[in-house]
N, C-alpha and C positions, 0 to 999 in steps of 0.2 A: 767697731765690729764691721767687717766686710762680708757681704753676701756674695760668694763666688759661685757662679753657674758653670757647670761642665756639661756641654752637649756631648753625647757619646760617652758617658761616664762608665759604661760597661765594656767598652772596647779596650784594646791593648794600652794605648796611651792614657785613656780616660781612667782606667783602673789604677795605673801607676800614679797619676796626679791625685786621684782621690785619696789614696793611702797617705800621700804627703799632706794634703790639706786638712784631713781629719785630725792630724796631730797638732795643728796650730790652734791656739786658744782664741785668737782674734779673728777667726774665719768661720762663718756658717756656710755649709755646703748646700747648693741647689743642684738638681740633676734633670736632664732631659735626654730621653732615649727613644728608640724606634717605637716602643710600645705606647708612648705618650701621644696625646692628641693636641690639636692646635690651641684649644682653650687652656691647656696646661702650659703650653709654651708661652702664651700671653702672661700667665700668672707668674712664672719664674722670671721672665724678662722684666716684669714690673718691679720685682724685688731685687734683681741683680745689681751689684755695684761694679762687678767685673765679670767678663764672660771669656771662658776658655772654650773656643768653638772647635771641638775635636771630632764631632760627628761627621760621617761621610762614608761613601762606598769606596773600598780599596781593592776588592777581589778582582784579579785579572779576568776571571771568567764571567763577570757580571755583564748584563746587557747595557747598552749605551743609555737607555732610558733610566736605569738604576743609578748610573753615575750622575745624570742630569738631575734627577729628583733629590738624591741624597746630598749632593755637593752644591750644585748651583741653586736649585730651587729652595732648599732649606735656608741657605744663606740669604737669598732674596727675601724670604719670609721674615727672618730675624731682623734684617735691616729695616724693612718696611714697618714692622711692628714698633721698633724702637723710635723710628722717625715720627710715627703717628703719636707716640707717647711724649714726643719732644725730649727724649732722653739722649744723653751723650755718654753712654756706658762704654768704657774701654773694652776692646776685644783683642784677644790673642788667638790667631787663627793657624791651625795646622794645615799648611798647604804642602806642596811637593815640588821638588826640582823639575818634575815633568811638566810643570805649568809654564816654565820659561820658554820652551819651544815645543808646544804640544804635538804629539804624534798619535794620540788616541783620545778616546772619549774621557778617560780619567784625567789626563792633563788638561784637556779643553774645559771640562766642567770645573776644575779647580781654578783655572785662569778666570773664568766667568765669575766665580765666587770672589776672587781677589779684586776684580774690577768693581763689583757691587760694594765691597767693603771700602774701597777707595772713595766711591761716591758718598757712602754713609759718613765717612770721616770728613769729607769736604762739607757736607750739608749740616752736620751737627757739631763739628769741631771736636769730635771724639778721637781718642788715642786708639790707633789700630796697628798692631804688630803682626806682620805676616812672616811665618817661619816656613820657608821652602825646604822641607826636610829631605835629606837623602835616604838611603836605606837604613832601617832601624833594627835593633836587636835588644833583647833584655828579657827578664823573667816575665812570663805570661804571654809571650808572643806565640801565636798558634802555628803549629807546623802545617804544611800543605795548604797554606793560605796565601801569603804574599811575601814570605821571607825565606830565602834560601838557607840562611844560617839556622833558623829555627827548624826547618825541615831536616837539614843534615844532622843537627844535634839530636833531634827526636829519633831519627833512623839509626844513628850510631849507638845511642843509649839503649835502643831496643834490639841491638845485635843485627841490624839490617845493613846492607851495602848502600853506599851513596853513589850517585852518578854525576860526574863533573864533565860537562861537554867541552868547556874551553877554560883552561886554567889561567889564561892570560888576561881574562876580562877584568878591567879595573873597576873597583868599587869604593865608595865612600860610605862609612858606617858611623852611626851615632848610637851610643848606649842610652837607653830610655831613662835610666835614673839620673844620668848627667843632664839630660834635657829637662827633667823635672826641677832640678836645681835652678836652671835658667828661668823656668816659668814661675817658680815661687818668688823670685826677685821682682817679677812684674807686678806683684801686689803693691809694691811701694814705689813703682816707677813714676818719675816726673820727667817729662820730656817736652821740648819745644817742637820736636818733629812729630807731628800727629800721625802721619801714615808712613810706615817704613818697613822694609824687608830686613829681616834679621837672620843671621846664620847661627846655629848652635855654637856655644863657646868651645866645646870639645868635639872633634871628629877625627876619624881615622881613615887614611887612604891605604888601600890594600888591593890584593887580587884574589880571585876565587881560588887559585892554586895555593896561595899562602893560607887562606882560611881552611882549605881542605887539610893541609899539612898539620896545622895546629889542632884541629878537631880530632884527627886520627891519633895524635899523640895523647890527647885526653882519653880517648877510648882504649888505647893500648896501655898507657902508663899512669893514668890519673893526673893529678895536678903536678905540673913541673916544678922543680925546686927554684928555678929562676925564670921569671917571665916579665914581659912588659906590662904596662898599664892596660893595654888593649887585650892582651892574653888573659890577664887577671879577670877582666870583666867578661870575657868570653867564657872562662871557666866557671865563674859565678852563675852565669846563665845555663851552662851545660849541666851543672849540678841539679838544677830544678827539673830537668827532664829525667835524670837518673832517679830522683826521688819519686817520680811518678810511677816507677817500677816497684817501689817498696810496698 
């Protein structure tokens, strides 16, 4: 039996992962969220056999200090506690493509978290997988938060107009439930590479214009008779916003 800790288990990705893990008979779930205190963090870290570190600040309007506290400082705290316990607990970390060449406090704070996890892996010989995630979408993603797809889906499903400033902007998207399948496999991972960057198995390259066209078809015509895998996942997500109106 594995004790799997999810930090940020009430967030978008944390909620999706939690729904997957609770269905597994060989996994006991541990959680840590904003409401918890440091003594509770120590307790769950002591029990954890694997950590999915998903907690962090992602809202664009947040203050720089919030990014630092929720992304870099929390990761520092987790690593320090584990090192003090002389534990080598595997960690799967939800980072961002914005950490590669940081242009703001969000990317910089995630990069600092990545570096601290690298040091933790070197010191303890623990397995650490860094997922530098692109843009995400899927059921449960909040509109008017940090996802243009979710915002557009919400607005169209509520009969509102959407604003597209540049249809040519290129985007890479990952469907949250595809990512959960990747993360579930981490429960049984055996690797000689202790610290590594990993890309999601399935991703989709598109433009904002292509996204707009597909979503407008959903709003006007419903589910198309023939659609790609990406469009199918978009429609599955769009339906969740329609159901909020029922």
